[in-house]
C-alpha positions in Angstrom: 26.3 -78.4 -102.5 22.8 -79.9 -102.5 20.3 -78.7 -99.9 17.6 -80.9 -98.6 14.7 -78.6 -98.1 11.8 -79.2 -95.7 8.9 -80.9 -97.6 6.4 -81.8 -94.9 3.9 -79.1 -93.9 4.1 -80.1 -90.2 7.9 -79.9 -90.2 7.6 -76.4 -91.8 5.2 -75.3 -89.1 7.4 -76.7 -86.4 10.5 -75.0 -87.9 8.7 -71.7 -88.3 7.5 -71.7 -84.6 11.0 -72.5 -83.4 12.6 -69.7 -85.5 10.0 -67.2 -84.4 10.6 -68.1 -80.8 14.4 -67.7 -81.3 14.2 -64.5 -83.3 14.3 -62.0 -80.4 17.9 -61.1 -79.3 17.1 -61.7 -75.6 15.6 -65.1 -76.3 18.6 -66.1 -78.4 20.8 -65.0 -75.5 18.7 -67.2 -73.1 19.2 -70.2 -75.4 23.0 -69.5 -75.4 22.9 -69.4 -71.6 21.0 -72.7 -71.4 23.0 -74.7 -74.0 22.7 -78.3 -73.0 22.1 -77.5 -69.3 19.1 -77.2 -67.1 19.2 -73.8 -65.5 17.0 -72.1 -62.9 15.2 -68.9 -63.7 17.3 -66.9 -61.2 20.5 -68.2 -62.8 19.2 -67.1 -66.2 18.4 -63.7 -64.8 21.9 -63.4 -63.4 23.5 -64.5 -66.6 21.4 -62.4 -69.0 21.2 -59.3 -66.8 17.6 -58.1 -67.1 14.6 -58.3 -64.8 13.0 -61.5 -63.7 9.6 -60.5 -65.1 11.2 -59.7 -68.5 13.0 -63.1 -68.6 9.9 -64.9 -67.5 7.9 -63.4 -70.4 10.5 -64.6 -72.9 10.7 -68.0 -71.3 7.0 -68.4 -71.5 7.0 -67.6 -75.2 9.7 -70.2 -75.9 7.9 -72.8 -73.7 4.6 -72.2 -75.5 6.4 -72.7 -78.9 7.9 -76.0 -77.7 11.5 -74.7 -77.7 11.9 -75.0 -73.9 10.8 -77.6 -71.3 10.5 -77.0 -67.5 10.9 -78.8 -64.3 9.7 -77.6 -60.9 11.6 -78.4 -57.7 9.9 -77.0 -54.7 9.7 -73.2 -55.4 12.3 -73.2 -58.2 11.6 -73.6 -61.9 14.3 -75.1 -64.1 14.4 -74.6 -67.9 16.2 -76.7 -70.6 16.1 -76.7 -74.4 13.4 -79.2 -75.4 14.7 -80.2 -78.8 18.4 -80.8 -79.5 17.9 -79.5 -83.0 17.4 -76.0 -81.5 21.0 -76.1 -80.2 22.2 -77.2 -83.7 20.5 -74.1 -85.2 22.1 -71.9 -82.5 25.5 -73.5 -83.2 25.1 -73.0 -87.0 24.2 -69.3 -86.4 27.3 -68.9 -84.3 29.4 -70.5 -87.0 27.9 -68.3 -89.7 27.7 -65.0 -87.9 30.6 -65.2 -85.5 33.0 -66.7 -88.0 34.4 -69.6 -86.0 33.9 -73.3 -86.0 33.1 -75.5 -83.0 
């Protein structure tokens, strides 16, 4: 099997930032909760099961790295995955580490 490696320095930097943002177990869990949906912070807190301040810190890291996008509606903030390639990476990790296909 031939692998097409990343050649462009900008793409390497982008990939590195995204991988660093996803490397924490809680952040990976948040990405799994989000999937292709837009989810409020409170719903993320409820699904992940930790404090809102902890979730907010991890959401901020992923937002700063360009992994997540936000939308405000009154006093609620909604998060979504900003780049569909991120979901492809999560899906590939699931396939490799969990041993089942889509």
